[in-house]
C-alpha positions, 0 to 999 in steps of 0.5 A: 587542493581545498576543493579536494580535500574538502570532496574527500571530507564529505565522501569520508562523512557519508562513509562514516554514517554509511551512506549509500548512493543510488547507482550502488544501490541500483546494483543491489536490485537482484538481490532485493528481488531474490531476498527482500528483506535485503530492501531493509538494509539498502534502504538504511543507507540511503538519503530520505530523498534517495529513498523515495527514488529507489522504491520507485526503481525497485517497483518499476523493476518488480511489475515488469518481471516475467512473473504470475500477478500472485508472486509480484504481489508478494514481492510488491508487499514484502519490498514495500513492507521493509521499505517503510521499516527503514524510512527515515525520520519524517520520510514515511508519508513520502514512501507510502505515497510512492507506494501507491503511487507505483504499485499496480492497482490489482496489487493494491487490492492486498496491500491496503489490507496488509499494511492496515493489518500489520503496520498501521493498525490501532490495535497492533500494539495495546501499548500505543493509544492513538485518539481518534482525533489524532489518528484522523489528524496523521491520516488526512496529512499523510493522505494529502502527500499520497493525492499530491503524488497520485496526481502524477499517475493516469489513475489518480482517484483509484490509488488514492482510494486504495490508501483510503481504505488502508487508513479505514481498515486500520482505523477499525471504525472511529472516528465515525467520519474519517471516510468522508474526511478523507474521501473530501480530499479527492479534488474531483466532485464527481469522482469523489461521489463515486469513490464514496458511494461505489468504490469504498462500499464494494471494497468493505462488503456493505451490503454485499460480498466484497469486491474490488472490481469497480475500482480495478474496472476504472483503473483499466487494472490487470487480473486480480491476485489469488489472495491465498496465493499471495499470502503463502508467498510472503514472508513472515513479518513482525507487526509495528506501529508505524502510526506514531512516525507519520508525522515527524515522529522517530526514525520509523523502524528503530521506533517501531521494532520496540513496540512489534506485537508478535509475529504473522505466521503464514497462513495454512494452504488455501486458508485466508485471514479474516477481512481478505477475500477474493473475487476475481478480476472480471471484464464482463461487458454490463457488469457494475464494475466494467467501464462503460456500465451504465449505474442509472438508478442502480450504482452498483449490483450484488456480486450473486447477479452476476455471472462468474467467470469459469475461474471466479470463486466466491466464500 
């Protein structure tokens, strides 16, 4: 009898706090896929551990959808954004780690940029001042969590590098040594050098037109999404400041919602916001992003030196 009362008391307690079981949450995945905003409502009712498990489950469902890469990338972006808004206190690093570990690399080409601009930008709210030292410490501690989780995947270094790119873009250029600080977290020295000298410069458009092909080639990724299409498919979202929540801050969304900085409107057709370009996926043998490319004395060749696919577009 006492055991039954204890179970009943626990159940009533959970109901009072609005907690939902994983089984109940999984029953709402179809609703979430059709309306990504519902992800926030479901996630807010899960425990911290269940939030991470459920996000991985939803991302796996989206990956298996019979939809285009563009459509799935927009869904990944909206669903994972809603998940971050719902993070329990101190749970944001774990959710970011799960996202970078479970979203396909080709979709991370867009998400690392939208998250940097819309969720973690240091200038998203002028009233929030974060020092270079504080930003670097938060980025480093979060990246360590991401690296540990991504180590369980086949594309560990590439996935971790996408997270590094997110923090570099969000940092807006300072501190100057942030790149090496974050890349040093990658355990393999040889891969670390490739990330530092090839993957990141190419993704940041340093010396030639921006391309994610070195990273996508190394991870045997699918076709890169067309950013203009993805941005039109995405829902309009608030810009939020979540940096303060990366190291044990307040509940992420409740803290960030009071600091939101306007609304991000959807771009006009075929219009791409500054900083997001596209060079579609290629697997042409002999290109620097092909897995069998012999780097030799030329780590990365300018994009214009490579004959494009018929559907390749440049800006």
